[in-house]
C-alpha positions as CSV (number, residue, x, y, z in Angstrom):
1,M,-0.1,0.0,0.0
2,L,1.1,3.5,-0.4
3,D,2.4,5.4,2.4
4,D,1.3,9.1,2.8
5,R,4.3,9.8,5.0
6,V,6.8,9.4,1.9
7,P,8.3,12.8,1.2
8,V,6.9,14.1,-2.1
9,P,10.4,14.1,-4.1
10,A,10.9,10.5,-3.2
11,A,7.4,9.5,-4.4
12,A,7.7,11.6,-7.4
13,A,11.2,9.9,-8.4
14,A,10.0,6.2,-7.8
15,A,11.2,4.2,-10.7
16,A,8.3,2.1,-10.9
17,P,4.7,2.6,-9.7
18,R,3.2,0.9,-6.9
19,R,1.3,-2.0,-7.6
20,A,-2.4,-1.2,-6.0
21,A,-5.6,-0.3,-7.4
22,V,-6.9,1.4,-4.3
23,V,-4.4,4.1,-3.1
24,R,-3.9,6.9,-0.7
25,I,-3.1,10.3,-1.9
26,P,0.6,11.0,-1.7
27,A,2.0,13.7,1.0
28,A,2.0,17.0,-0.5
29,A,2.1,20.4,1.0
30,G,-1.0,22.5,0.9
31,D,-3.1,19.9,-0.7
32,R,-4.7,18.5,2.8
33,L,-6.8,19.9,5.6
34,G,-5.7,20.4,9.2
35,R,-6.7,17.6,11.4
36,A,-10.0,19.4,12.8
37,G,-10.9,20.6,9.2
38,A,-10.5,17.2,7.7
39,A,-12.7,15.5,10.5
40,L,-15.2,18.0,9.8
41,V,-15.5,17.9,6.0
42,W,-15.0,14.0,5.8
43,G,-17.8,13.6,8.3
44,A,-20.1,15.9,6.3
45,A,-19.0,14.2,3.1
46,R,-19.8,10.6,4.5
47,A,-23.3,11.8,6.0
48,M,-24.1,13.3,2.4
49,A,-23.2,10.1,0.8
50,T,-25.4,7.8,3.2
51,S,-28.3,10.2,2.9
52,L,-28.3,10.0,-1.0
53,G,-29.1,6.3,-0.7
54,S,-28.3,4.0,-3.6
55,A,-29.8,1.9,-6.5
56,A,-28.0,-0.5,-8.8
57,A,-30.8,0.0,-11.5
58,P,-32.4,3.4,-11.3
59,A,-35.7,4.2,-12.8
60,S,-34.1,7.2,-14.6
61,S,-30.7,8.3,-15.1
62,R,-28.9,11.3,-16.5
63,F,-26.1,9.1,-17.0
64,A,-24.9,7.8,-20.5
65,P,-24.7,4.1,-20.7
66,P,-20.8,3.5,-20.3
67,W,-21.4,4.6,-16.6
68,D,-23.6,1.4,-15.8
69,A,-20.5,-0.8,-16.5
70,L,-19.1,0.7,-13.2
71,V,-21.9,-0.1,-10.9
72,G,-21.1,-2.9,-8.3
73,R,-18.4,-4.0,-5.9
74,W,-14.9,-4.7,-7.1
75,I,-11.9,-6.1,-5.4
76,D,-8.1,-5.2,-5.2
77,R,-6.1,-8.0,-4.4
78,G,-2.5,-8.3,-3.6
79,E,0.2,-11.3,-3.9
80,G,-1.3,-14.3,-2.8
81,G,-5.0,-13.5,-3.3
82,A,-5.5,-11.3,-0.1
83,I,-7.9,-8.7,-0.1
84,R,-6.3,-5.2,0.2
85,G,-8.7,-2.9,-1.1
86,I,-12.5,-2.5,-1.9
87,V,-14.5,-0.3,-4.2
88,T,-18.2,0.4,-4.9
89,F,-20.1,2.2,-7.2
90,A,-23.7,2.9,-6.7
91,Y,-26.5,5.2,-8.2
92,A,-28.1,7.8,-5.9
93,L,-30.8,9.9,-6.2
94,D,-32.7,8.0,-9.0
95,G,-29.3,8.0,-11.2
96,Q,-28.8,12.0,-10.6
97,M,-25.6,11.1,-8.9
98,L,-22.9,8.0,-8.9
99,V,-21.4,7.4,-5.7
100,R,-18.1,5.7,-5.4
101,R,-16.5,4.3,-2.3
102,G,-13.2,2.9,-1.6
103,A,-11.5,1.6,1.5
104,L,-7.8,0.0,2.3
105,V,-8.0,-3.1,4.3
106,P,-6.3,-1.8,7.8
107,Q,-2.6,-2.7,7.9
108,E,0.3,-0.9,9.8
109,Q,-0.6,2.4,8.1
110,G,-4.2,2.3,9.8
111,L,-7.5,3.2,8.1
112,H,-8.0,4.7,4.9
113,A,-11.4,5.3,3.3
114,D,-12.4,7.8,0.4
115,L,-15.6,8.4,-1.6
116,M,-16.2,10.3,-4.9
117,L,-19.5,12.0,-5.8
118,I,-20.1,12.0,-9.4
119,T,-22.4,14.2,-11.2
120,P,-23.1,13.7,-15.1
121,A,-22.5,16.7,-17.6
122,P,-25.5,17.7,-19.7
123,D,-24.6,15.0,-22.4
124,G,-24.4,12.2,-19.7
125,R,-20.9,11.0,-21.0
126,G,-18.6,13.8,-19.0
127,A,-19.0,14.3,-15.5
128,D,-17.8,16.3,-12.4
129,G,-16.2,14.1,-9.6
130,L,-15.7,15.4,-6.2
131,Y,-13.4,13.2,-4.1
132,H,-12.9,13.2,-0.5
133,D,-11.0,11.0,1.9
134,S,-10.4,10.2,5.5
135,E,-7.2,12.0,5.5
136,G,-8.6,15.3,4.6
137,H,-8.1,15.5,0.8
138,V,-10.7,17.2,-1.3
139,I,-9.9,17.0,-5.1
140,A,-12.2,18.2,-8.1
141,Y,-11.8,16.0,-11.0
142,A,-13.4,16.3,-14.5
143,A,-14.1,13.1,-16.2
144,T,-14.4,12.1,-19.9
145,W,-15.1,8.6,-21.4
146,T,-12.9,7.5,-24.4
147,D,-14.5,7.0,-27.7
148,D,-14.7,3.7,-27.4
149,G,-16.7,3.5,-24.0
150,R,-13.9,1.5,-22.4
151,G,-11.8,3.9,-20.7
152,L,-12.5,6.9,-18.2
153,D,-9.9,9.6,-17.7
154,L,-10.3,12.0,-14.5
155,V,-8.1,15.1,-14.2
156,S,-8.0,17.4,-11.2
157,E,-8.9,20.9,-11.4
158,A,-5.9,23.1,-12.1
159,L,-5.1,25.3,-9.2
160,A,-2.1,27.6,-8.6
161,G,0.2,26.2,-6.0
162,A,-1.6,22.8,-5.8
163,P,-0.6,19.4,-6.7
164,S,-2.2,17.8,-10.0
165,Y,-3.9,14.4,-10.0
166,R,-5.0,12.1,-12.9
167,L,-6.9,8.9,-12.8
168,A,-7.4,6.5,-15.6
169,W,-10.0,3.5,-15.4
170,R,-9.7,1.2,-18.4
171,F,-11.9,-2.1,-18.9
172,D,-10.2,-5.2,-19.9
173,D,-13.6,-7.0,-19.9
174,P,-17.0,-6.4,-17.8
175,D,-15.3,-7.8,-14.8
176,T,-11.9,-6.4,-15.0
177,L,-10.9,-2.6,-14.5
178,R,-7.3,-1.4,-14.9
179,V,-6.8,1.6,-12.3
180,A,-3.8,4.1,-12.7
181,F,-2.8,7.1,-10.8
182,D,-0.7,9.8,-11.8
183,F,0.6,12.6,-9.4
184,A,2.6,15.8,-9.6
185,A,3.6,18.0,-6.6
186,A,2.4,21.4,-6.0
187,G,4.7,23.9,-8.2
188,G,4.6,22.3,-11.5
189,G,6.4,19.5,-13.1
190,A,4.9,16.6,-15.2
191,L,2.6,14.2,-14.0
192,A,4.2,10.9,-13.2
193,R,2.6,7.2,-12.4
194,H,2.4,6.8,-8.9
195,A,0.3,3.6,-8.7
196,E,-1.5,1.1,-10.8
197,G,-3.5,-2.1,-10.1
198,V,-6.5,-4.2,-11.3
199,L,-9.7,-4.3,-9.7
200,R,-11.7,-7.4,-10.4
201,R,-15.8,-7.3,-9.9
202,A,-17.0,-9.5,-6.7
203,H,-20.2,-11.4,-7.8
204,P,-22.6,-12.3,-5.1
205,E,-22.7,-15.9,-5.9
206,R,-18.7,-16.1,-5.6
């Protein structure tokens, strides 16, 4: 798993990305709230997500069909098959919002949980995603599907003096989702691969 205590230069200069599909945001000055503010914002975000409710098959939806492929429960396994992360996608508000929740199986670094509230653009294909996590990060993403409908790119809002982030989700098949996470520290610099991994759909009967 990613250790958010790793200094930014060391993380950025890593020769190879970490192998994980559910990851912590790297440490970066200025992109994380203080402890009190983080607790307040995270609590509000969790309460909002809980109050929204969820539905796998909404009666009406503003999302284009490619989004439906994400809905469900996904597992990130480490070496030996041990579960190290869990991700769920569920529609809320009768298809007006998609809620993504993620969690790392607690290890020596302690609990990590995150969620993203995704709202569709007028065309239903693009979307805005607001990411929150239990460590106080709040990141605004713009999401765009690839032309073939098998990949989704999420790029963080450009803010002066703030780090930059990019997520890429790619379907190998309906039950296999490849995840890549790129990061650039505050102050500029090119995005570099920080982590990549594979999520596999969890079927209820398995």
